[in-house]
C-alpha positions as CSV (number, residue, x, y, z in Angstrom):
1,M,-10.8,-39.2,12.6
2,I,-12.6,-41.6,14.9
3,D,-14.1,-44.1,12.4
4,M,-14.3,-44.5,8.7
5,N,-15.8,-47.6,6.8
6,E,-14.0,-49.8,4.5
7,K,-15.0,-47.8,1.4
8,A,-14.0,-44.4,2.7
9,A,-10.8,-45.9,4.0
10,S,-9.7,-47.2,0.8
11,V,-9.1,-43.7,-0.4
12,F,-6.4,-43.1,2.1
13,P,-2.9,-45.2,2.2
14,G,-3.0,-47.5,5.1
15,G,-7.0,-47.1,5.6
16,L,-8.0,-45.3,8.8
17,E,-4.6,-45.5,10.3
18,G,-3.1,-43.9,7.8
19,A,-5.7,-41.3,8.0
20,R,-4.8,-40.7,11.3
21,S,-1.1,-40.8,11.2
22,N,-1.1,-38.3,8.0
23,R,-3.2,-36.3,10.2
24,V,-5.6,-35.1,7.3
25,H,-7.3,-32.2,8.4
26,L,-11.1,-31.3,7.8
27,R,-9.8,-28.1,5.9
28,D,-7.5,-30.0,3.5
29,V,-10.8,-32.0,2.7
30,I,-12.9,-29.0,2.1
31,G,-10.0,-27.2,0.6
32,D,-10.4,-23.9,2.7
33,P,-7.4,-23.2,5.1
34,D,-9.4,-20.7,6.6
35,F,-12.2,-22.7,7.4
36,D,-14.0,-22.2,10.6
37,V,-14.6,-25.6,12.2
38,E,-15.9,-24.8,15.3
39,N,-18.8,-22.7,14.0
40,M,-19.2,-24.8,10.7
41,S,-23.0,-25.1,9.3
42,P,-24.1,-28.3,7.7
43,I,-22.2,-28.5,4.5
44,H,-23.2,-30.3,1.1
45,M,-20.5,-30.1,-1.6
46,T,-18.8,-31.5,-4.6
47,R,-15.2,-31.5,-4.7
48,I,-12.6,-32.2,-7.6
49,Y,-9.5,-34.2,-6.2
50,Q,-6.4,-34.9,-8.3
51,I,-5.3,-38.2,-6.9
52,D,-2.6,-41.0,-7.6
53,S,-4.0,-44.6,-7.6
54,D,-0.8,-45.6,-5.7
55,A,-0.3,-42.7,-3.3
56,R,-4.2,-42.2,-2.5
57,V,-3.1,-38.5,-1.1
58,F,-5.2,-35.4,-1.8
59,N,-2.8,-33.3,-3.4
60,P,-3.8,-31.0,-6.3
61,K,-0.1,-30.0,-7.0
62,V,1.3,-33.3,-7.6
63,H,-1.2,-35.8,-9.0
64,K,-2.5,-36.0,-12.2
65,H,-6.0,-38.0,-12.3
66,L,-9.2,-36.4,-11.3
67,M,-11.8,-37.7,-8.9
68,F,-15.3,-36.1,-8.2
69,Y,-16.4,-36.4,-4.8
70,E,-19.9,-35.6,-3.5
71,L,-19.5,-34.8,0.3
72,Q,-21.9,-34.0,3.0
73,L,-21.0,-32.9,6.6
74,L,-23.3,-32.6,9.5
75,P,-22.2,-31.1,12.8
76,L,-23.5,-32.6,16.0
77,R,-23.5,-30.2,18.7
78,S,-24.3,-30.9,22.6
79,A,-27.3,-29.0,24.2
80,D,-25.3,-26.0,25.0
81,G,-24.1,-25.6,21.4
82,K,-20.7,-27.0,21.7
83,L,-19.3,-29.0,18.6
84,Q,-19.2,-32.6,19.6
85,L,-18.4,-34.5,16.5
86,I,-18.8,-34.1,12.8
87,F,-20.5,-36.7,10.8
88,G,-19.7,-37.2,7.3
89,S,-20.8,-39.3,4.3
90,G,-19.7,-38.8,0.8
91,R,-19.4,-40.8,-2.5
92,D,-17.4,-40.9,-5.6
93,V,-19.5,-39.0,-8.6
94,S,-16.8,-39.3,-11.2
95,E,-18.3,-41.5,-13.4
96,V,-21.6,-39.6,-13.3
97,V,-19.8,-36.5,-14.0
98,R,-17.8,-37.7,-16.8
99,S,-21.0,-39.3,-18.5
100,Y,-22.9,-36.1,-18.0
101,S,-19.7,-34.2,-19.7
102,K,-19.7,-36.9,-22.2
103,L,-23.4,-36.3,-23.2
104,R,-22.9,-32.8,-23.3
105,E,-20.0,-32.8,-25.5
106,E,-21.9,-35.5,-27.8
107,G,-24.8,-32.9,-27.4
108,D,-22.8,-30.3,-28.7
109,K,-21.4,-32.3,-31.6
110,L,-24.8,-33.5,-32.5
111,Q,-26.0,-29.7,-32.5
112,H,-23.0,-28.7,-34.5
113,A,-23.7,-31.6,-37.2
114,T,-27.5,-30.5,-37.0
115,D,-26.7,-27.1,-37.8
116,E,-24.2,-27.8,-40.5
117,M,-26.5,-30.2,-42.2
118,K,-29.3,-27.4,-42.2
119,K,-27.0,-25.1,-43.8
120,Y,-26.2,-27.8,-46.3
121,I,-30.0,-28.4,-46.8
122,D,-30.4,-24.6,-47.2
123,N,-27.7,-24.4,-49.8
124,I,-29.3,-27.0,-51.8
125,D,-32.5,-25.4,-51.6
126,F,-31.0,-22.1,-52.7
127,V,-29.5,-23.7,-55.7
128,L,-32.9,-25.5,-56.4
129,Q,-34.6,-22.3,-56.2
130,N,-32.2,-20.0,-58.1
131,G,-30.0,-22.4,-60.2
132,G,-32.3,-24.1,-62.5
133,V,-31.8,-27.4,-60.9
134,R,-34.5,-29.6,-59.4
135,M,-34.1,-33.0,-57.7
136,V,-35.9,-35.9,-59.1
137,S,-36.7,-39.6,-58.5
138,Y,-38.5,-42.2,-60.4
139,M,-40.4,-45.4,-59.2
140,P,-40.3,-48.3,-61.6
141,S,-43.0,-50.0,-59.6
142,T,-45.4,-46.9,-60.2
143,H,-43.8,-45.6,-63.6
144,T,-44.0,-42.2,-61.9
145,L,-41.5,-39.2,-62.0
146,T,-41.5,-36.9,-59.1
147,I,-39.8,-33.5,-59.3
148,F,-39.0,-31.5,-56.1
149,S,-38.7,-27.9,-55.9
150,R,-37.0,-28.2,-52.3
151,I,-35.8,-31.1,-50.3
152,G,-39.0,-32.7,-49.2
153,Q,-41.1,-30.5,-51.2
154,E,-42.8,-32.4,-53.9
155,Q,-43.4,-29.7,-57.1
156,H,-44.9,-32.3,-59.8
157,Q,-45.5,-36.1,-60.2
158,L,-46.0,-37.1,-63.7
159,T,-46.8,-40.5,-65.2
160,Q,-44.6,-41.8,-68.2
161,S,-47.6,-40.7,-70.7
162,R,-47.8,-37.2,-69.2
163,A,-44.0,-37.0,-69.2
164,L,-43.7,-38.2,-72.8
165,M,-46.2,-35.4,-73.8
166,L,-43.9,-32.6,-72.6
167,I,-40.9,-33.9,-74.7
168,A,-40.2,-32.9,-78.1
169,D,-40.6,-35.0,-81.0
170,E,-36.7,-35.0,-81.9
171,S,-36.1,-36.0,-77.7
172,K,-38.9,-38.8,-77.6
173,L,-36.7,-41.6,-78.5
174,T,-34.0,-40.5,-76.0
175,A,-36.7,-40.3,-73.1
176,L,-38.1,-43.5,-74.0
177,R,-34.6,-45.4,-73.8
178,T,-33.9,-43.6,-70.6
179,L,-37.4,-44.8,-69.0
180,N,-36.8,-48.3,-70.2
181,N,-33.7,-48.8,-68.6
182,M,-35.2,-47.4,-65.5
183,D,-38.0,-49.9,-65.7
184,N,-35.5,-52.9,-66.6
185,L,-34.0,-52.0,-63.1
186,T,-30.6,-51.0,-65.0
187,R,-27.6,-50.6,-62.8
188,G,-25.2,-47.7,-63.0
189,T,-25.7,-44.1,-63.8
190,L,-28.0,-43.1,-66.4
191,K,-28.0,-39.6,-68.1
192,A,-30.2,-37.9,-71.0
193,V,-30.4,-34.4,-72.6
194,V,-33.9,-33.9,-73.8
195,K,-35.6,-31.0,-75.5
196,T,-39.2,-30.3,-74.2
197,N,-42.4,-28.4,-75.6
198,L,-42.1,-26.1,-72.6
199,R,-40.9,-22.7,-73.0
200,D,-39.1,-20.1,-70.7
201,K,-39.9,-16.2,-70.5
202,S,-38.0,-15.5,-73.4
203,R,-40.1,-18.2,-75.3
204,R,-37.1,-20.5,-75.9
205,R,-37.5,-24.3,-75.8
206,L,-36.4,-25.5,-72.3
207,Q,-33.5,-28.2,-72.5
208,L,-33.0,-30.8,-69.7
209,Y,-29.9,-32.6,-68.6
210,L,-31.1,-35.4,-66.5
211,S,-28.7,-37.8,-64.5
212,F,-30.1,-40.9,-62.3
213,I,-28.3,-43.3,-59.7
214,P,-30.1,-46.4,-58.7
215,T,-31.2,-46.6,-55.0
216,L,-30.9,-50.2,-53.3
217,N,-32.5,-52.0,-50.7
218,Q,-30.9,-54.0,-48.1
219,L,-30.4,-56.8,-50.4
220,G,-28.8,-54.8,-52.8
221,Q,-31.9,-54.8,-55.2
222,V,-32.6,-51.6,-57.4
223,T,-36.0,-49.9,-56.3
224,G,-35.8,-46.8,-57.8
225,Y,-33.8,-44.0,-59.2
226,F,-32.7,-40.6,-57.8
227,G,-31.0,-37.9,-59.5
228,M,-31.0,-34.2,-60.8
229,C,-32.7,-32.4,-63.5
230,R,-30.8,-29.3,-64.8
231,D,-32.0,-26.6,-67.4
232,I,-29.1,-26.3,-70.0
233,S,-31.5,-24.1,-72.4
234,E,-29.1,-21.3,-72.1
235,I,-26.0,-23.3,-72.6
236,K,-27.7,-24.9,-75.7
237,S,-28.6,-21.8,-77.2
238,T,-25.2,-20.5,-76.7
239,E,-23.8,-23.7,-78.5
240,E,-26.2,-23.5,-81.2
241,L,-25.6,-19.7,-81.6
242,L,-21.8,-20.3,-81.7
243,A,-22.2,-23.2,-84.2
244,K,-24.3,-21.0,-86.4
245,E,-21.8,-18.2,-86.2
246,T,-19.0,-20.6,-87.2
247,G,-20.8,-21.8,-90.0
248,R,-21.5,-18.2,-91.0
249,A,-17.9,-17.3,-90.5
250,Q,-16.9,-20.2,-92.6
251,E,-19.4,-19.1,-95.3
252,V,-18.2,-15.7,-95.3
253,E,-14.6,-16.9,-95.5
254,A,-15.5,-19.1,-98.5
255,V,-17.7,-16.0,-100.3
256,K,-14.5,-13.8,-99.4
257,D,-12.0,-16.4,-101.2
258,A,-14.4,-16.6,-104.1
259,F,-15.0,-13.1,-104.4
260,L,-11.2,-12.4,-104.3
261,H,-10.3,-15.2,-106.5
262,N,-13.1,-14.0,-109.1
263,M,-12.4,-10.4,-108.8
264,S,-8.7,-11.0,-109.5
265,Y,-9.6,-12.9,-112.8
266,E,-12.4,-10.3,-113.9
267,I,-10.2,-7.4,-113.3
268,R,-7.1,-8.9,-115.0
269,T,-8.9,-10.1,-117.9
270,P,-10.0,-6.7,-119.2
271,L,-6.9,-5.2,-118.0
272,N,-4.8,-7.4,-120.1
273,S,-6.6,-6.7,-123.1
274,V,-6.1,-3.0,-122.6
275,V,-2.3,-3.2,-122.0
276,G,-2.0,-6.0,-125.0
277,F,-3.8,-3.5,-127.6
278,A,-2.1,-0.7,-126.4
279,E,1.2,-2.3,-126.9
280,L,0.1,-3.1,-130.3
281,F,0.1,0.4,-131.3
282,A,3.8,0.6,-130.3
283,M,4.6,-2.3,-132.8
284,E,4.2,-2.5,-136.6
285,H,0.5,-2.7,-137.7
286,A,-1.5,-1.9,-140.6
287,A,-3.5,1.3,-140.3
288,E,-6.9,-0.4,-140.8
289,D,-6.2,-2.4,-137.5
290,E,-6.2,0.6,-135.4
291,G,-10.0,0.9,-135.2
292,L,-9.9,-2.7,-134.0
293,F,-7.7,-1.8,-131.3
294,I,-9.3,1.4,-130.2
295,S,-12.7,-0.6,-130.1
296,E,-11.0,-3.6,-127.9
297,I,-9.4,-0.9,-125.4
298,K,-12.7,1.1,-125.1
299,Q,-14.6,-1.9,-124.9
300,N,-12.4,-3.7,-122.0
301,S,-11.9,-0.3,-120.5
302,E,-15.8,0.3,-119.9
303,R,-16.0,-3.3,-118.6
304,L,-13.2,-2.7,-116.1
305,L,-14.6,0.5,-114.8
306,K,-18.1,-1.0,-114.6
307,L,-16.8,-3.8,-112.5
308,I,-14.7,-1.5,-110.4
309,N,-17.8,0.9,-109.7
310,D,-20.0,-2.0,-108.9
311,I,-17.4,-3.3,-106.4
312,L,-17.1,-0.1,-104.7
313,F,-20.9,0.5,-104.6
314,L,-21.4,-2.8,-103.0
315,S,-18.9,-2.1,-100.5
316,R,-20.5,1.2,-99.6
317,L,-23.7,-0.8,-99.5
318,D,-22.1,-3.0,-96.9
319,A,-20.9,-0.5,-94.8
320,H,-24.4,1.1,-94.9
321,M,-22.9,4.2,-96.2
322,I,-25.7,4.8,-99.1
323,E,-28.4,6.7,-97.7
324,M,-31.9,5.8,-98.8
325,K,-33.9,9.1,-99.4
326,Q,-37.6,8.4,-99.9
327,H,-39.6,11.4,-101.0
328,P,-42.9,11.8,-103.1
329,V,-42.3,10.5,-106.7
330,D,-44.6,10.2,-109.7
331,F,-43.9,6.5,-110.3
332,A,-45.9,6.5,-113.4
333,E,-43.9,9.4,-114.9
334,F,-40.7,8.0,-113.7
335,F,-41.4,4.4,-114.9
336,E,-41.4,4.4,-118.8
337,P,-38.4,6.9,-119.5
338,R,-36.2,5.1,-116.8
339,C,-36.7,1.8,-118.4
340,Q,-36.5,3.2,-122.2
341,A,-33.1,4.9,-121.1
342,I,-31.7,1.5,-119.8
343,W,-32.8,-0.6,-122.8
344,Y,-31.4,2.0,-124.8
345,N,-28.0,1.1,-123.6
346,C,-28.2,-2.8,-123.6
347,K,-31.1,-3.5,-126.2
348,R,-30.7,-6.8,-128.4
349,E,-32.0,-7.8,-131.7
350,N,-34.9,-10.2,-132.0
351,V,-35.8,-9.1,-128.5
352,D,-38.8,-7.1,-127.8
353,F,-39.0,-4.6,-124.7
354,V,-42.5,-4.2,-123.3
355,L,-43.7,-1.8,-120.6
356,E,-47.0,-1.8,-119.3
357,N,-48.0,1.3,-116.9
358,P,-51.3,0.9,-115.5
359,Y,-51.4,4.1,-114.0
360,Q,-51.8,7.8,-115.0
361,R,-50.5,9.1,-111.8
362,L,-49.1,7.1,-108.8
363,V,-47.3,9.3,-106.2
364,V,-45.5,7.3,-103.8
365,D,-42.5,7.8,-101.2
366,I,-39.7,6.1,-102.8
367,D,-35.8,6.9,-103.6
368,E,-36.2,6.7,-107.2
369,Q,-32.3,7.0,-107.5
370,N,-31.3,3.9,-106.0
371,L,-34.6,2.0,-107.4
372,G,-33.3,3.1,-110.7
373,I,-30.1,1.4,-110.1
374,V,-32.0,-1.7,-109.3
375,F,-34.1,-1.4,-112.7
376,E,-30.5,-1.1,-114.4
377,Q,-29.1,-4.1,-113.1
378,I,-32.1,-6.1,-113.5
379,I,-32.9,-5.2,-117.2
380,A,-29.4,-5.4,-118.2
381,N,-29.0,-8.8,-116.9
382,A,-32.1,-9.9,-118.7
383,A,-31.0,-8.4,-121.8
384,E,-27.8,-10.3,-121.6
385,H,-29.4,-13.5,-121.4
386,T,-32.1,-13.1,-123.8
387,T,-31.4,-13.8,-127.4
388,Q,-34.8,-13.9,-128.9
389,G,-38.4,-13.4,-127.6
390,Q,-39.3,-10.3,-125.0
391,I,-38.3,-8.6,-122.0
392,R,-41.5,-7.3,-120.4
393,V,-41.8,-5.1,-117.2
394,Y,-44.9,-4.0,-115.5
395,Y,-45.9,-2.8,-112.0
396,D,-48.6,-2.4,-109.5
397,Y,-49.6,-0.7,-106.2
398,T,-51.1,-3.2,-103.7
399,G,-52.1,-0.8,-101.0
400,E,-48.9,-1.0,-99.2
401,E,-46.0,-2.1,-101.3
402,L,-44.9,-1.2,-105.1
403,A,-44.6,-4.2,-106.9
404,V,-42.6,-4.4,-110.0
405,T,-42.1,-7.5,-112.3
406,F,-39.3,-8.1,-114.8
407,Q,-40.1,-11.2,-117.1
408,D,-37.7,-12.3,-119.9
409,T,-37.8,-15.4,-122.2
410,G,-34.1,-15.9,-121.8
411,C,-31.9,-19.0,-121.1
412,G,-33.1,-19.2,-117.5
413,I,-31.1,-20.4,-114.2
414,S,-30.5,-23.8,-113.3
415,E,-31.6,-25.0,-109.8
416,E,-28.1,-25.2,-108.7
417,R,-27.4,-21.7,-109.4
418,M,-30.6,-20.3,-108.2
419,Q,-29.1,-21.4,-104.6
420,H,-26.4,-19.1,-105.1
421,L,-28.1,-16.3,-107.0
422,F,-27.5,-13.3,-104.5
423,E,-23.8,-14.4,-103.7
424,R,-21.2,-12.0,-104.9
425,F,-20.0,-13.8,-108.4
426,G,-22.4,-16.4,-107.6
427,S,-24.6,-15.5,-110.6
428,M,-21.8,-15.7,-113.3
429,T,-22.4,-17.4,-116.4
430,G,-19.3,-16.4,-118.1
431,K,-20.6,-13.0,-118.7
432,G,-20.6,-10.0,-116.5
433,T,-19.2,-10.0,-113.1
434,G,-22.0,-11.7,-111.2
435,L,-22.6,-8.6,-108.9
436,G,-25.8,-7.0,-110.3
437,L,-28.3,-9.1,-108.4
438,P,-26.2,-9.0,-104.9
439,I,-26.3,-5.2,-105.5
440,C,-30.0,-5.3,-106.2
441,Y,-30.7,-7.4,-103.2
442,E,-28.9,-5.2,-100.7
443,I,-30.4,-1.9,-102.2
444,V,-33.9,-3.7,-101.8
445,K,-33.1,-5.1,-98.3
446,Q,-32.0,-1.6,-97.2
447,M,-35.4,-0.2,-98.5
448,G,-37.1,-2.9,-96.5
449,G,-38.3,-4.8,-99.6
450,R,-38.2,-8.2,-100.7
451,I,-36.7,-9.4,-104.1
452,R,-37.7,-12.9,-105.3
453,V,-36.6,-14.9,-108.6
454,K,-38.3,-17.7,-110.3
455,S,-36.6,-19.4,-113.3
456,E,-36.6,-22.1,-115.5
457,L,-34.0,-23.4,-117.5
458,G,-34.7,-22.6,-121.4
459,K,-37.7,-21.0,-120.7
460,G,-37.0,-17.6,-118.9
461,T,-36.8,-15.7,-115.5
462,I,-39.1,-13.7,-113.6
463,V,-37.8,-11.2,-110.9
464,W,-40.4,-9.6,-108.6
465,V,-39.2,-6.4,-106.4
466,T,-41.4,-5.3,-104.0
467,I,-40.9,-1.9,-102.1
468,P,-43.1,-0.9,-99.1
469,C,-44.1,2.7,-99.6
470,K,-46.7,5.2,-98.9
471,C,-49.2,6.5,-101.6
472,T,-50.3,9.9,-101.7
473,E,-51.9,10.2,-105.1
474,I,-53.3,7.4,-107.3
475,V,-55.0,7.6,-110.9
476,R,-55.4,4.5,-112.3
477,K,-55.7,4.3,-116.3
């Protein structure tokens, strides 16, 4: 080492003299023990050294700190090519390298954060596209509601009046209250559930859940609102269906309880009469009383048998075990004999039975057996509640339906009882079992028809039965 400036000398302990005394070889500086100094070419390189701030000795095996050093070596030769000396220059580029490394590290972190943000945005966009969710914003200054289908992609912009037009009447008050709160720059989260006039693919009304939070400026003042709009139509539909099914289950439970209570009473009453009068035969009694005993036993046995038959038949109807067999029947020929046979078993004094048959021949596809049961139940019910006047039965064919009308001048039915007319035991008035009309209702329903009742208390009742059927022959009188 011939010469060294002050900056370079500071690297070595003892400066230039220290470098000379330590005999630092050029190979140590370059880091190549086989380096050919005599035949070297100009060198421009960067070396990494481990140095100790106190020892100032290049020793990669001992010292901990790193120094990045840019080194240039230029050999100077004589005219005949012999190496005279080596001129070297260098600079410490550690800070530059560290800055560059840090810049790359920060760049990698930024890229990673960007990738994560992109994934996050893609996930949000996926939810917005497929999850029935939309981002919404509201600006009180312009009174406009903006709906976004994707982040930064506007789907709709609605004025207040336009937004309210889309809201169903039952939710307008809720929507107005929410808009007013935002117009008044209310702080805090605002939430609302509204039903709209819009319908989805299944023709179901859309119900939306809205949630807004205020956005603030640097002064902490509310400048607008940002939130989410979620389609909860399916959830609400499920809730309504669950509530309906719960109510129906409760009604069924109540009907079942009433059914069991009344059935127990209706069965026990005639059964007790049968048992009681039968026991009287075993006791001392006058011979002339036996006719009364037999009559009561027979009457109550028939009542008990009818009740059991009705219950069993209604149970089979509920289980759809009764097959409706439609085939061509001349209803004009069926009508009068069937009605007269029913009236013969339940006729009343002071009551006229009137039949009106407007057809000479009417061939329709019906199930005359089960329709006859409907006739029997309705006529018997009318006879039971009519003490004077008349019971009138007539029919007509409307082109698509057979319509039969049963009209009586009986006691009629109150409005309160009309609401429970087709419930099991719901039509009871102290007479009968109250199963007649429910049986008729089930039969007509399973035939695809309808049964309707109009009544006025004290003035009588009209029952209409309509059965859809095909007519193949018709001759009017």
